[in-house]
C-alpha positions as a printed Julia matrix, in Angstrom:
59×3 Matrix{Float64}:
 -20.02  165.37   29.72
 -23.22  164.12   31.36
 -24.01  166.15   34.45
 -21.11  168.53   33.86
 -22.17  170.63   30.87
 -25.3   171.68   29.01
 -23.69  171.83   25.58
 -20.39  171.2    23.84
 -18.77  172.63   20.72
 -16.2   170.64   18.75
 -14.27  172.41   15.98
 -12.07  171.08   13.22
 -10.53  172.53   10.09
 -11.48  169.27    8.37
 -14.78  167.4     8.3
 -16.78  165.12   10.58
 -17.77  161.55    9.82
 -21.42  160.55    9.59
 -20.93  158.58   12.81
 -19.69  161.74   14.59
 -22.69  163.69   13.32
 -25.06  160.96   14.59
 -23.37  160.88   18.01
 -23.52  164.69   18.3
 -27.3   164.63   18.0
 -28.01  161.4    19.91
 -31.27  161.35   21.88
 -30.83  161.67   25.62
 -27.35  163.2    25.44
 -26.41  166.87   25.83
 -26.24  168.61   22.43
 -22.87  168.87   20.72
 -22.4   171.53   18.05
 -20.01  170.4    15.33
 -18.14  173.15   13.49
 -16.25  171.88   10.46
 -13.79  173.78    8.27
 -16.47  175.13    5.91
 -18.69  176.36    8.74
 -15.66  177.9    10.46
 -14.78  179.9     7.33
 -18.39  181.1     7.03
 -18.33  182.2    10.67
 -15.08  184.12   10.09
 -16.52  185.74    6.96
 -19.66  186.81    8.82
 -17.67  188.81   11.37
 -14.85  189.65    8.92
 -12.32  188.01   11.22
  -8.94  187.82    9.52
 -10.39  189.09    6.25
  -9.83  192.25    4.28
 -12.67  193.46    2.05
 -11.68  193.53   -1.61
 -13.61  195.06   -4.47
 -13.21  193.82   -7.99
 -14.06  195.57  -11.27
 -16.24  193.61  -13.61
 -15.28  193.89  -17.26
């Protein structure tokens, strides 16, 4: 990636290891944004992508 890109994004529906998180923020390397399953769901919720609003009565 060095010299070819300013930033990278890696997505997974799972999780990242601590080693992957350390490598993604290593000094001197271009930044890598890690998007795991939880963050991906939050992003979808924010823009209501693939979601249908549902109201629920409280008893």
